[in-house]
N, C-alpha and C positions, 0 to 999 in steps of 0.2 A: 559155804558162807557166801551170802548174797551181797555183802557190802563191797562197794567199789574200792574201798580202802582196806579190805579185810586181810591182805597178805601179811601185814605187820602184826596181827593179833592172833594169839593162840586160844583165846577164850571168847565164847559167844557173848554178845552184848546182852546185858540184863534186860529183862522184859520191861521193867519200869523205865529204864533209860531209853529204850526204843519208843515207849509211849511219850516220854518227855521231849525227846529230840525230833520226833516225827513232825513234819509239816505238810504231809501229803493231803490231810483233810482240807486244807485251804489252798495250798499252792498248786493243786491240780488245775486251778483256774488258769495257770500260765502255760498249759500244754500247747496251745496254738503257737505261742510266741517261742517256746522252747524248741518246737519242731521247726519253725521258720528259721530261727537262728542256727540250728544244727545243720539244716540243708545248705544254708549259705556258707557255713564254715566248711562243710564237706566239699562243696564246689571250689572254694578257695584253696583248700589243701590239694585238690586235684590239679588246679591250675599252677600251683607252685611245685608240683612233682612229689609231694609228700604222700599222696594217694594216687592210685591208678584211676583212669577214667572208669574202668569197670567197677572198682571198689566204690567210687563216689556214686555211681548210678545205683548200685545195690543198696547203699545207705539211703539214698533219696527214696527209692521205691519202698524200702522197709519202713521209713519214717511215714510215708504216705499211708501205708497199711496200718500203722499204729494209730494215726490220726483217725482213720475210719473206725477202728476198734473202739476208741474212746467215745467217738460221736454216737456209735450204736449202743454204747453201754456194755460192751463185751470185754472191756479191759479190766484186769484185776488190780485193784489198789490194796496195798498192805503197808502197815507201819514198819514192817521189817526192812523196807527199802527207803525209808526216810522221806524222800522228796520226789518231786515230779521228774527231775533230771535223772535220778538213779532209776526210777521206774522205766522211763523211756529207753535209757541205755540198756538196761537189763533185758527188756523185751526185744530190742533191736538185735542184740546178740543171739537171743533165742531164735529169731526169725531168719537172720542171714549169716550167722556164724562169725568167722574171723574178721571180715571187714567191719562188723559192728564194733569190735574191740579197738579199732583204729580211729574211730570218730573223735575220741577225746584227746587225740594228739594235739599238742600246742594250746590247750585250754584247760581251765580249772572250773570247778563249780562256782568259784568266786567271781570270775569275769562272766561266766555263763548266766548266773542268776541276775547279775547287774544288767546284762543285756536284755534278758527276758523282761525284767521289771520295767526297764525304760520303754521297750516296745509296747508292753501292755498299757503303761500309763499314758504314753503318747496317743494311743488309740482311744483311751477313755477320755482324755482331755478333748479330743476332737468331737466325741459324742456329747460331752457336757456343753461345749461351746455351741453345738447345734441345738441342744435343748434350751439353752439360754436365749438363743435367737428366737425360737418359737415362743418363748415366754414374752420376749420383747414385742413380738408381733401382736400378741394379745393385748399388751399394755397400750400399744399405739392404736389399736382398734378402739379400745375404751376411751383413749384420749380424743380420738376423732369423734366418737359418739357423744361425749360429754364435754367437748371443748368449750362450749358456750353455756355450760351450766354453772352458775355461781355456787360456791361451796365454802363453808367456814374453814378458814385456815387457822391452825393452832400454834401456840407456843406454850410450854409448861402445861399442856393439855387443857389450856383455857382458850376460849374463842378469841381470835386476834384480829384478822383482817379477811375480807372476802377474797377468794381466789377462784380460778377456774378448776373444776373437778378434773378436767383433762390435764391441766398443768400438774395437778397432784399425781396422777398416774405417770406422767412423763418424768417425774422426779425419780421413780423407781427404774424407769428406762435408763436414766443416766447412771444410776448405781450399777446396773447390769452391764453397761458399756465399760465401766472401769473393771468389773469382774472379768469380762471377756479379754480386755487388754492384759490383765495380770496373768490369766491362764495361758494366753498366747505367748507371752514373754517366758513363762515357765516352760512351755513346750520347746522354745528355741534352746533354752539352757540345758534341758534334759536330752536333746537330740544329738548326743555325742556317743559314739560307739566305744564301749570298754572292752569288747571281745578282742582277744589278742594280748591282753595284759597278763593272762594266765593267773597263777595263784596270787602273785604280788610283784614279781620282778621282771615280767615279760617272758619271752621264750627264745630259745636258740634256733628255732626253725625259721626259715625264710618266708615269712607270711606277707600276704598282700592285704593289709587291714583296710586300705582304701576301697578295695574291691568289695569286701563285705559291707562296708559302710554304704556304698552306692546301692548294693542289692537290697539292703534292709531300709534304705531311705534315711540314713543318718547324714547330717550335714558335715560332720567331721569325726575324727577319731581322737580318743583321749591322748594327752601328751605326757602323762605321768602314770606309770603302772600302779604305783602305790595308791595314789588318789583314786584312780579309776575303780579299783575293786572295793574301796572303803567309803566312797562318796555316797551319801544318801541325802544330799542337799535338795535334790530334785523331789524327793519324797516329802521332805519337810516343807519345801516351798509350795508344792501342790496342796498339802494339807492346810497350810496357812491360808492360801487363796480360797480353798473350799470353805474354810471357817468364816471368812469374810463374806463370801457369797451366801452362806446359810444365815449369817447375821442379817443380811439385807432381806432375805425371805422372811425371817422372824419379825422384822419391823413391819413389813406389809401385813403379815398374818395378825399381829397384835392390833393393827388399825382395823382390819376387817372384823376381828372379834368384837372390838369396841363398837364399830359402826352397826354391827348386827344386833346389838343389845337393845332392849326396850328403851333404855335411857337415851341412846343416840337415835336409833331407828332409821339410819340412813340407807341400809341395804338389807336384803333378805337372801340367804343362801338357798340354793336348790335343795330339795329334800335328799337328793342323791349324795350330797356332801355333808350331811348332818346325821346325828343319831338322836335317840330319845332317852328317856329315863325309865328305869325299871319300876319306879314308884310314883313318879309325877307325870301323869298322862299328857300334860300340856307342853312339856319341854321339847325344845328343838335346839340341840347343842351343836356348836360349830367345831366338832371334833377334829375335822381334817386340818383346819387352821391351827388348832391347839396342838395337835401332834407334830406338825411341822415346826411350830414354835418350840416344842419340847425337844425335838430331835436335834436341835442346834447343840444341845449339851453334849450329845455323844460325839458330834463332829469336833467340838472344842476338845473333848477328852482324847480323841484320837490324835489330834495335833500334839497335845501335851505328852501323850504316850510315846510318840515317835521321837520327840525332842529328848525325852528322858532316856530312851533306849540309846540314843547316840551320845548322850552326855558322857564326857571323859573317856570315850573309847580310844585306846591307842591304835596306831596304824599296825596292820591293815585290817583284814577281815577278822571279825569276832562273831561267835555264834549268837551273841545277843541280837545281831542284825536280822536273824530269822524273824524277830518280832516286828519287823517293819511292814509286813504285808497285810496281816489281818486288819489293822486300823485303816489302811488305805482302801482295802476291799470294802469295808463297812462304810467308809465315808462316801465312796463312789456310789454304792447302792442307795444310801440314804439321800444323798444329794440328787441323784438321777430321778428317784421316785418323786421327790418333792417338786422337781422341775417339770415332771410330766403331769402331775395332778393339778398344780396351781393354775395354769392357763385354762384348763377345762372348767375349773371351779369359777374363775373370774368371768368367763364367757356366759356361764349359766346363772350367775347371781343377778338379782333384781335390784336396781338402784331406785330408791324412793324419792323421786325428784320433788314432789310436793312437800314431803316432810323436811327435806333439806332446805327448801325455800322458806318454810316457816321458821326454821332455826336461825335464819339470817336476820330475822326481825329483832332478835334479842342480842344482848351482849355488847352493844356499842361498837361493833366491828368497823363502823365507818368513822370512828373517832379520829384516826390519823388523817383521813380524807378531809375532815372538817378543819383540822390544823393546817393541812396543806392548802386548803382553800383560803385561809387567812394569810398564809405566807404569800400566796399569789396576789394578795391585796396590800402587800407592803409590811405585814406584821412579821417580826422575827419569829423563827420557829420556836424558840424557848418560851417566848411570851404567848404564842398561839397554843403551845402545849398546856400552859397554865389555864388559859381561857377555856379550852375544851374540857380540861379536868373539872372546872367549875360546872360546865354544862352537864357532864356525866353525873356529878354529885346532885345537881338539881333534878335530873331525871330519876335518879334512885329515890330521892325524897318524895317525888310526885307520882312515881309509877309510870313515867312516860319513857319514850325512846327518842333517839335523835330524829327519827322520821315522823314522830307524832307531835313534836314540839311545834308551836306556832312561831311565825317570824317574830312576833312581838316578844315571845319568851327568849328567842335567840338574842334579840337586841337588848333585852333587859340585862343579859350577861355581858354583851359587848355590842356596842352600837354600830360597829362596822359590818355586821352581818346584813346581807341582802337576800332576796328571794332565790338567787342562784345556789345558795347553800343546799337547797333540797335536791338539786341535781347530783351533788357529790355523795349524798348519803344513800342513794339507790344502789343496791348490791352490784348489779351488772355495770353500772357506771363506775363504781369504785374499782371493779376489776379492770375495766378498760383504761383507767387512768395510769395503770402500772406498765408504762410503755418502755421502761429502761430495758436494755439487753438482758435477756433471761427472765424478765418479769412476766406476770401472769395475764397481761392484756390479751384479748382473744386473738388479735392478729399475730402476736408473738407465739401463741400456742399453735396457731395454724402453720406458721413458719417452722416451728420446732417439729411438728408432725411431718412436714415435708422433708426436713433434714433427716429425721429418723428413718423415714422410708428409703431415702437415698443410702443411708448407712447400712440398712438391712437388705438393700438391693430388691426392694419391693417394686414391682412394675406399677407405674402410675396409670 
């Protein structure tokens, strides 16, 4: 019998039960971290006198050999051995004999898998934060390139006020800054070592848990053995932060999809990031942006899945918790792929500046500027708002815009208008009037770009 717990049982596990309980098809991903944790555990047992130096060395050499076997594809995986931990221990015993049987002293698969998962997720968070940074660099490049390009800003998907296109890209930079902060905070909270908690109650062996923590790069050790083996808050927290990050990506993708349509015509995607139609020869579909937008649903689902697994679980470990890994693995794959493709797609897209400029002529986006112009001449804002509303209605009735009205037409609505009103209705002038901190004025955008480069440690 190959089960690590087989001594208690007289009957072989039913084949269907082995299929149901096996996690090796997905948790083999953790082999690097399982071996890393086992080597640290063996060295600690040796330093505490539980293992001899020779036994610890044999274990470490055997684990290194197993690592090479897995990397070469020579390692045999089977559902009969349930999980990656059992596979590695079984193979270690085959390779080095009795010392391999001693490795599991003072630990359980409960604290072992909790340690492996934390090591894995810590590594993946570092990778995702790095991908977010690369994405932010692409956004800053676009902000710098189009910082002085007037662009229609929207509310309710209706044209509202002129902004800098660079300012628009920097809005997503700020979202990603918050995402990075959340992921970094999650990393701090997960970076606690559970190994040494054993099954649930701790162990009677004289362990040096701090030694293992130092070797594996953990900031501290868990202070309650029950919580240590049953805690999956770090999984839920990561999944929630990943969902928020994917939501931000979906918002950008939605805008890019709209902008690429004939109705907007603001951008054109590179052919390499689009597909065609099997029936309509003219089609150029923004499939990449659509797929990223769609994949947000599976990341949301993964979060709900993990929350549901943990709902109402009594202390401590329960087999339900085997279901915590596949959702996280899928989220990491989905999120990482989206973060890799988006910066490339953004850098290769064409921004249609002429078409954007023509769109700024319609929609009365300078209406607020005209109202502010009147406020500057002593009119209360609420009164100015009503006057400009009358101007807009007059334009709609006559087919004119705020830029094509004559001064006389302005003065027919309100005699306080002077020729200076034509300065405020020009899009770039309207943009540059938004000088409040965080506003879209070109100088503000330039300062924001410099601040972003500083935050990203981009050499000036």
